[in-house]
Structures are given as C-alpha cells and as structure tokens.
C-alpha positions as CSV (number, residue, x, y, z in Angstrom):
1,M,-23.7,-40.4,-48.8
2,K,-27.3,-39.8,-49.8
3,Y,-27.7,-43.6,-50.6
4,L,-26.1,-44.6,-47.3
5,M,-28.6,-42.5,-45.4
6,F,-31.5,-43.8,-47.4
7,I,-30.4,-47.4,-46.8
8,M,-29.9,-46.8,-43.1
9,T,-33.3,-45.2,-42.8
10,L,-34.9,-48.2,-44.5
11,A,-33.0,-50.6,-42.3
12,I,-34.2,-48.8,-39.2
13,M,-37.8,-48.6,-40.4
14,F,-38.1,-52.2,-41.4
15,G,-35.6,-53.6,-38.8
16,C,-37.5,-52.5,-35.8
17,K,-39.7,-55.2,-34.3
18,D,-42.8,-54.7,-32.3
19,T,-41.5,-54.3,-28.7
20,I,-44.7,-55.2,-26.8
21,N,-43.7,-56.5,-23.4
22,P,-44.1,-60.4,-23.3
23,V,-46.0,-59.9,-20.1
24,D,-48.6,-57.8,-21.9
25,K,-49.0,-60.5,-24.6
26,L,-49.9,-63.0,-21.9
27,A,-52.4,-60.7,-20.1
28,G,-55.2,-62.0,-22.4
29,F,-54.2,-65.6,-21.8
30,K,-54.2,-65.1,-18.0
31,K,-57.7,-63.5,-18.1
32,N,-59.0,-66.2,-20.3
33,A,-57.4,-69.0,-18.3
34,E,-59.3,-67.7,-15.2
35,S,-62.5,-67.7,-17.3
36,A,-61.8,-71.3,-18.4
37,D,-61.3,-72.3,-14.8
38,K,-64.5,-70.7,-13.8
39,A,-66.3,-72.5,-16.6
40,Y,-65.0,-75.9,-15.5
41,N,-66.1,-75.1,-11.9
42,L,-69.6,-74.3,-13.2
43,F,-69.7,-77.6,-15.1
44,E,-68.7,-79.5,-12.0
45,K,-71.5,-77.9,-10.0
46,G,-74.0,-78.5,-12.9
47,N,-74.6,-74.8,-13.5
48,L,-74.7,-75.2,-17.3
49,E,-76.7,-72.1,-17.9
50,D,-74.1,-69.8,-16.4
51,M,-71.3,-71.8,-18.1
52,S,-72.9,-71.6,-21.6
53,A,-73.3,-67.8,-21.1
54,M,-69.5,-67.6,-21.2
55,W,-69.5,-68.7,-24.9
56,T,-70.7,-66.7,-27.9
57,D,-73.9,-67.8,-29.6
58,D,-72.0,-68.6,-32.8
59,M,-69.3,-70.6,-31.1
60,F,-68.0,-73.8,-32.6
61,W,-67.4,-77.1,-30.7
62,S,-65.2,-79.9,-31.9
63,P,-66.0,-82.8,-29.5
64,A,-63.7,-85.7,-28.8
65,N,-65.6,-88.3,-30.9
66,T,-65.6,-86.4,-34.2
67,N,-63.7,-83.9,-36.3
68,D,-66.9,-82.0,-37.0
69,S,-67.5,-78.5,-35.8
70,L,-70.8,-78.4,-34.0
71,S,-73.0,-75.6,-32.8
72,K,-73.6,-74.1,-29.4
73,K,-77.0,-75.8,-29.2
74,E,-75.4,-79.2,-29.8
75,W,-72.7,-78.4,-27.2
76,V,-75.2,-77.4,-24.6
77,M,-77.2,-80.6,-25.3
78,A,-74.1,-82.7,-24.9
79,M,-73.2,-81.0,-21.6
80,K,-76.8,-81.7,-20.3
81,T,-76.4,-85.4,-21.4
82,W,-73.2,-85.7,-19.4
83,H,-75.1,-84.4,-16.3
84,N,-78.1,-86.6,-17.0
85,D,-75.9,-89.7,-17.1
86,F,-73.1,-88.9,-14.6
87,E,-72.6,-87.2,-11.3
88,N,-69.8,-86.2,-8.9
89,F,-67.8,-84.4,-11.6
90,K,-64.3,-83.4,-10.5
91,F,-61.7,-81.9,-12.9
92,G,-58.4,-82.4,-11.3
93,D,-54.7,-81.8,-12.1
94,R,-55.8,-78.7,-14.0
95,Q,-53.1,-77.0,-16.1
96,Y,-53.6,-74.0,-18.3
97,Y,-51.1,-72.9,-21.0
98,P,-51.2,-70.1,-23.6
99,G,-52.2,-71.0,-27.1
100,V,-50.1,-69.4,-29.8
101,D,-50.6,-68.1,-33.3
102,T,-48.6,-69.1,-36.4
103,N,-45.7,-66.9,-35.2
104,F,-45.7,-68.7,-31.8
105,D,-46.9,-65.6,-30.0
106,A,-49.6,-65.9,-27.3
107,N,-52.9,-65.3,-29.0
108,G,-55.3,-65.4,-26.0
109,S,-56.5,-68.9,-26.5
110,V,-56.1,-71.4,-23.6
111,R,-54.8,-74.9,-23.8
112,V,-56.2,-77.0,-20.9
113,Y,-54.9,-80.3,-19.5
114,G,-56.4,-82.3,-16.7
115,T,-58.2,-85.4,-15.5
116,W,-62.0,-85.8,-15.3
117,N,-63.5,-88.0,-12.7
118,S,-67.2,-88.8,-12.4
119,T,-69.7,-91.5,-11.4
120,H,-72.0,-93.1,-13.9
121,K,-75.5,-92.7,-12.3
122,E,-77.0,-96.0,-13.5
123,S,-74.2,-98.4,-12.7
124,G,-72.4,-96.4,-9.9
125,S,-69.2,-97.0,-11.8
126,P,-66.4,-94.4,-11.2
127,T,-64.8,-93.1,-14.3
128,E,-61.6,-91.3,-15.0
129,T,-60.1,-89.9,-18.2
130,K,-57.3,-87.6,-19.2
131,Y,-58.5,-84.5,-21.0
132,Y,-57.1,-81.9,-23.3
133,A,-58.9,-78.9,-24.8
134,V,-58.2,-75.6,-26.7
135,I,-60.6,-72.8,-26.0
136,E,-60.5,-69.7,-28.2
137,Y,-61.7,-66.3,-27.1
138,D,-62.7,-63.0,-28.7
139,E,-61.5,-59.6,-27.6
140,S,-64.3,-59.2,-25.1
141,G,-63.3,-62.4,-23.3
142,K,-66.1,-64.7,-24.4
143,A,-65.2,-68.1,-25.7
144,T,-65.7,-68.5,-29.4
145,G,-64.8,-72.2,-29.7
146,T,-63.8,-75.3,-27.9
147,M,-61.8,-78.3,-29.3
148,E,-61.7,-81.3,-27.0
149,W,-59.7,-84.5,-26.9
150,F,-60.2,-87.4,-24.4
151,D,-60.9,-91.1,-24.5
152,L,-64.7,-91.2,-24.8
153,G,-64.8,-94.9,-25.5
154,G,-62.5,-95.5,-22.5
155,V,-65.0,-93.8,-20.2
156,F,-67.7,-96.3,-21.3
157,D,-65.3,-99.2,-21.2
158,Q,-64.8,-98.5,-17.5
159,I,-68.6,-98.7,-17.0
160,I,-68.8,-102.0,-18.9
161,E,-66.0,-103.4,-16.8
162,V,-67.7,-102.6,-13.5
163,E,-71.0,-104.0,-14.8
164,K,-69.2,-107.2,-15.8
165,N,-67.7,-107.5,-12.3
166,I,-71.1,-107.0,-10.7
167,E,-72.6,-109.7,-12.9
168,N,-69.8,-112.2,-12.0
169,E,-70.3,-111.7,-8.2
C-alpha cells in the first residue's frame, strides 16, 4: 500500500500540466500585435524616429535580401532609404497571428502578413509586393528583432517595366 501511495503521489506531481488559461497566453501576442500595427502606421506616415523607438537598441534585423542579422543602425538606414526613394506607402490586407515556441505555445512574437503598396519617386511607378515578417518582443513589449520576407527584386522589376513602357511611348 505504501508503494501504491508513493506511485500515485508521483503520478499526480508529474502528471499535472501547467493550467494557464490559453487566453492569458495570448495576451502578450495581442499587446504586441497592436504595437506592430502602430509601427507599420508610423512607417506609412514616415515617422521613423517614433517607429525605431519601439525596438531595442540591440535588436537584430534579417532583411528580405539576405540571411544576415543586421543591426538597428542598418535597419534604420534601410527604412530611411525606402522613404528617400518611395512615397505613398500603404500596408494593406494586414493580418497578425501569434508566433509560437518549440512546444507550439504562443510566445508573444507576432507573425505579420500583408501587401505593401508605394510609388517610386523618380519614375512615378506604382509598386506592390506581398509581405511576411516575424517580430520578436521582450517582456517590456519592445521589439527585439524583425525577420522579413518579400520579393525585393520584384519591386524593382515593376519600376523597370514602367520605365520601359514610358520609353516605348
């Protein structure tokens, strides 16, 4: 009987799972998704200073055209370059989903899907590209990293196509 009680006690101790409400696990995601949405709105408006303040100073950035992890300074410069060369930014069809850890539990990161539209300043060419990103956050709600995927070459192909059509007119 002693062994049976011991085994039952062990079974209860190790068999109990964390019973955190799934809604609580998603609270961090919801807060961070609102933050991501605000950041994209700031980018559209060209308010890069307030946008960059939403990321930690030691953030990492993995842009669409490389597998490298770049610094915040490089990320800010790239955002400025986009605004120097393009205007009328619109990020439509926005969808935000929770990122997950290795156990498939929401971990506070945000997966972002949408479509970027803009106008190339020099040529007047409209551009459009599908976009996907994962933004990671720390406990305080600041973004610690961004990984982006979109067809960078396709954006510039659209500009070249418009320029060719103008030349042929």
